[in-house]
Structures are given as C-alpha cells and as structure tokens.
C-alpha positions as CSV (number, residue, x, y, z in Angstrom):
1,M,61.4,107.4,94.5
2,E,64.7,105.6,94.4
3,I,67.6,107.4,96.0
4,H,71.1,105.9,95.9
5,V,74.8,106.8,95.4
6,S,77.1,104.8,93.2
7,I,80.8,104.8,93.9
8,G,82.8,103.1,91.2
9,E,81.2,100.0,89.7
10,N,80.9,97.8,92.8
11,Q,79.5,100.1,95.6
12,R,75.9,101.2,95.8
13,F,74.6,103.1,98.8
14,E,70.9,103.6,99.7
15,L,69.6,106.5,101.8
16,R,68.6,105.0,105.2
17,E,69.0,107.5,107.9
18,A,69.3,111.3,108.4
19,L,71.0,113.5,111.0
20,L,69.4,116.9,111.7
21,V,71.4,119.6,113.4
22,Y,69.6,122.3,115.5
23,G,71.3,125.2,117.1
24,D,71.4,128.8,118.1
25,R,74.5,131.0,118.7
26,Q,75.6,129.1,121.7
27,R,74.4,125.5,121.6
28,S,73.4,122.8,119.2
29,F,72.0,119.3,119.3
30,V,71.5,116.5,116.7
31,T,68.6,114.2,116.1
32,R,68.7,110.9,114.2
33,H,65.9,109.8,111.9
34,Q,65.1,106.7,109.9
35,V,64.3,107.6,106.3
36,M,61.2,106.1,104.6
37,L,61.5,105.9,100.8
38,H,58.3,106.1,98.7
39,K,57.9,105.0,95.1
40,N,56.1,108.0,93.8
41,A,56.8,110.6,96.5
42,P,59.7,112.3,98.3
43,P,61.3,110.5,101.2
44,T,60.0,111.2,104.7
45,L,61.6,111.1,108.1
46,E,60.5,108.9,111.0
47,P,60.3,110.3,114.5
48,A,63.6,111.4,116.1
49,Q,65.7,108.8,118.0
50,P,68.4,109.5,120.6
51,L,71.9,109.9,119.3
52,T,73.9,107.3,121.1
53,V,77.7,107.1,121.6
54,A,77.7,103.7,120.1
55,F,76.1,105.0,116.9
56,I,78.6,107.9,116.7
57,E,81.5,105.5,117.1
58,S,80.0,103.2,114.5
59,L,79.6,106.1,112.1
60,V,83.2,107.3,112.6
61,R,84.5,103.8,111.9
62,S,82.4,103.5,108.8
63,L,83.6,106.9,107.5
64,Y,87.2,106.2,108.0
65,G,87.0,102.6,106.9
66,G,88.0,101.2,110.2
67,S,91.5,100.3,111.2
68,T,93.3,97.0,111.3
69,A,95.4,96.1,114.3
70,E,99.2,96.7,113.9
71,V,102.2,95.5,115.8
72,L,103.8,98.6,117.2
73,P,107.7,98.8,117.1
74,E,109.5,100.2,120.0
75,H,110.0,103.6,118.5
76,I,106.2,104.2,118.3
77,L,105.2,106.5,121.2
78,A,101.4,106.9,120.5
79,K,98.9,105.6,118.0
80,S,95.2,106.2,117.2
81,D,93.1,105.9,114.0
82,R,94.2,109.4,112.8
83,T,97.4,110.1,114.7
84,I,100.8,108.4,115.1
85,V,103.7,109.7,117.1
86,W,107.2,108.2,116.9
87,W,110.8,109.1,117.8
88,T,114.1,108.7,115.9
89,C,117.5,108.6,117.5
90,G,120.4,110.8,116.4
91,C,121.6,109.9,112.9
92,R,123.1,111.4,109.7
93,R,120.9,112.6,106.9
94,Q,121.4,114.4,103.6
95,M,119.7,117.8,103.5
96,F,118.7,120.1,100.6
97,Y,118.5,123.9,100.7
98,Q,116.9,126.1,98.0
99,N,116.5,129.7,99.2
100,S,115.4,132.5,96.9
101,E,118.0,134.8,98.5
102,G,120.8,132.2,98.3
103,K,121.0,131.7,102.0
104,A,122.5,128.4,103.2
105,A,123.4,127.5,99.6
106,E,126.7,126.0,100.8
107,L,124.7,123.5,102.9
108,N,122.8,122.1,100.0
109,G,123.2,118.3,99.4
110,R,125.6,117.7,102.4
111,F,125.2,115.1,105.1
112,F,124.7,116.3,108.7
113,P,124.2,114.7,112.1
114,Q,120.6,115.1,113.3
115,P,119.3,115.5,116.8
116,P,117.0,112.9,118.2
117,L,113.5,113.8,117.1
118,V,109.8,113.3,117.9
119,W,107.4,113.1,114.9
120,R,103.7,113.5,115.0
121,V,101.3,112.9,112.0
122,D,97.7,113.8,112.5
123,G,95.1,114.4,109.7
124,G,97.8,114.9,107.1
125,D,99.8,117.4,109.2
126,L,103.4,116.7,110.3
127,K,104.9,118.2,113.4
128,I,108.5,117.7,114.6
129,R,110.2,118.4,117.9
130,A,113.7,117.7,119.1
131,L,114.9,115.8,122.1
132,M,117.7,116.7,124.5
133,D,118.6,113.1,125.2
134,N,119.2,110.4,122.7
135,K,116.8,107.9,124.2
136,R,113.1,107.0,124.1
137,P,111.2,109.8,125.8
138,G,108.5,109.4,128.5
139,A,105.2,111.3,128.9
140,G,106.8,114.0,131.0
141,T,109.9,114.5,128.9
142,K,110.3,118.1,127.9
143,L,110.8,118.7,124.2
144,A,113.0,121.2,122.2
145,V,112.7,123.3,119.1
146,A,113.6,121.2,116.0
147,P,116.3,123.4,114.4
148,F,115.0,123.2,110.8
149,W,113.7,125.6,108.3
150,N,110.1,125.1,107.0
151,L,108.8,124.6,110.6
152,S,106.4,127.0,112.4
153,E,106.5,127.8,116.1
154,D,104.3,124.8,117.1
155,G,106.6,122.4,115.1
156,R,104.3,122.1,112.1
157,V,106.0,121.4,108.8
158,C,105.2,123.6,105.9
159,I,104.3,120.7,103.5
160,G,104.5,122.7,100.3
161,T,105.5,120.4,97.5
162,M,106.7,117.7,99.9
163,R,105.7,114.2,98.8
164,H,104.1,112.4,101.7
165,P,101.6,109.6,102.3
166,D,98.0,110.2,103.4
167,A,98.0,107.6,106.1
168,A,99.0,107.8,109.8
169,S,100.2,104.1,110.0
170,V,103.3,102.3,111.0
171,K,104.0,101.5,107.3
172,S,103.8,105.1,106.4
173,I,106.6,106.3,108.8
174,S,109.5,105.9,106.5
175,E,107.6,107.7,103.7
176,W,107.0,110.7,106.1
177,E,110.7,110.8,107.0
178,H,112.0,110.5,103.5
179,G,109.5,113.1,102.3
180,F,110.7,115.5,104.9
181,Y,114.4,115.1,104.2
182,E,114.2,114.7,100.4
183,S,112.2,118.0,100.0
184,A,114.1,121.3,100.0
185,F,114.4,123.5,103.1
186,T,113.5,126.9,101.7
187,H,112.8,129.4,104.5
188,A,112.8,130.1,108.2
189,N,109.4,130.5,109.9
190,V,110.7,131.0,113.4
191,G,113.0,133.8,114.5
192,R,115.3,131.8,116.7
193,L,115.9,128.1,116.0
194,T,119.1,127.4,118.0
195,R,121.2,128.6,120.9
196,H,124.3,128.5,118.8
197,A,126.2,131.8,118.9
198,G,126.4,131.9,115.1
199,G,122.7,131.3,114.7
200,F,121.1,128.8,112.3
201,E,123.8,129.0,109.5
202,G,126.6,129.1,112.1
203,L,125.2,125.9,113.6
204,W,124.9,123.9,110.4
205,S,127.9,125.3,108.4
206,G,130.4,123.1,110.3
207,L,128.1,120.4,111.4
208,D,128.8,118.0,108.5
209,K,132.3,117.3,110.0
210,R,130.9,116.2,113.3
211,K,129.6,112.7,114.3
212,M,127.0,113.8,116.7
213,F,124.6,116.7,116.8
214,P,125.4,119.2,119.6
215,V,122.2,118.9,121.7
216,E,123.4,121.8,123.9
217,T,122.5,124.1,121.1
218,L,118.8,123.1,121.2
219,I,116.2,125.5,122.7
220,Q,114.3,123.5,125.3
221,L,110.6,124.1,125.6
222,P,108.1,123.8,128.5
223,Q,106.1,121.5,126.3
224,T,106.1,117.8,127.3
225,L,105.7,114.8,125.1
226,A,102.2,114.1,126.5
227,Q,101.2,117.6,125.5
228,F,102.7,117.2,122.1
229,V,100.8,113.9,121.6
230,R,97.5,115.6,122.6
231,G,98.2,118.6,120.3
232,E,98.7,121.0,123.1
233,R,101.3,123.8,123.0
234,G,102.4,123.5,126.6
C-alpha cells in the first residue's frame, strides 16, 4: 500500500511516523511510532518511542517552515517565530470613521496627532496599547488604554474587513500599521477610552488642530510591557 500526499506539483510527502494521544478527563500523554508501509496490506505501527523535546521543536519548525534571521530595528521590542512587538512614537495620521448611527462623522478623513503606541501581532491577532511617554518603553513600563474605536478591553483590534498581512515579521510592520489606520473605525467596544472630560468625541473633535497628542488624557493601566509581550492582562 502506497500512502502519500501531494501538494502542488513539486511536493510529495510519505507517511513515516504517527503520534498517538491518550488521555482521560484530567491528563494526557503522547507516543511516537514509526510507520511500516506494506505493499498489499494496511500500514502498521512500530513500538512506541519517547517523545523528546528535540523532536517537538523539529516538528514545530517543520510545520511553520522555520524562520530566517532578521536584523531588528530599534523600535522592535520583542520577536519570536509567531509574535512581534514594536512601538511607534507620537505622529500624525489620517483616520476614517464610518458609524451606522452617524457618530464621529465630523472626524472622518481628518489628520490627528497620535499617542506613542505599542503594537503586538501574534497568530494573526493585533493588539495595541498606548504609552504615557514618547520614548522606547522598558519591560516594567506601565501601558495605557489606546483611545481608539474597534479595540476590546485587552487591546485586541476587531479586524473585520481590515487588510493585513499574515506574517509577524519586521517587513510586515508597515502593512499592519497601514491596515489599521486605512480601515474605518466603526464602533466603541470599551465603555471608557479616555480621561478627557468630553469623552471620546470631545477628545478627538479638536485634536486635529494640535501638534501633539495630550497624553494626560490617557487611562493608565497596571499592565506592564513585559506582561503585554507575554499576552498577560496585568
């Protein structure tokens, strides 16, 4: 019996090994088996072998295609195969608003100063936090709520129809940023986004005339950069 999988025209994979998962309601374990192929009979499994860390690491590298070394610019804060975290200093960006109730319609298409931000991409998810100081943060730096629509309490961006890359690489950073700002802000997912007395619309309505974002209107969080990098709420 011949067992193989063809991907495209140039890749041909043969069945070589099998992983069997055993478990009950509380625990589980995995065994690794060599597969013996037979011409006129179903394949059979060889005796179980120990599942080593080296094998698991090799399997993960194979599944994700491995990663090539990259030169990391200064604005990169953390990097792994699936995750990249970076920060941006305060700047001006054009923002687009499309709300079904007509809220913030007067803000659509205008340019506004932005607070310094920390961005985190992991497994196709984008999370954003703000910074109180316009400088590179350290592991213990406390973060703030990013005062944008389309974000949940943990900073996760509601991707929706936002165009974005699949990768978490240095080259993909500009695509993530452009995708975020070029998509429309449609709704608020968090009750309170700013300390401004006039609330969200009061904050942004006169902001296009200012050079710098007023960081004193940000809501500081107990969450540190290190926790944000690890995916912890803080």
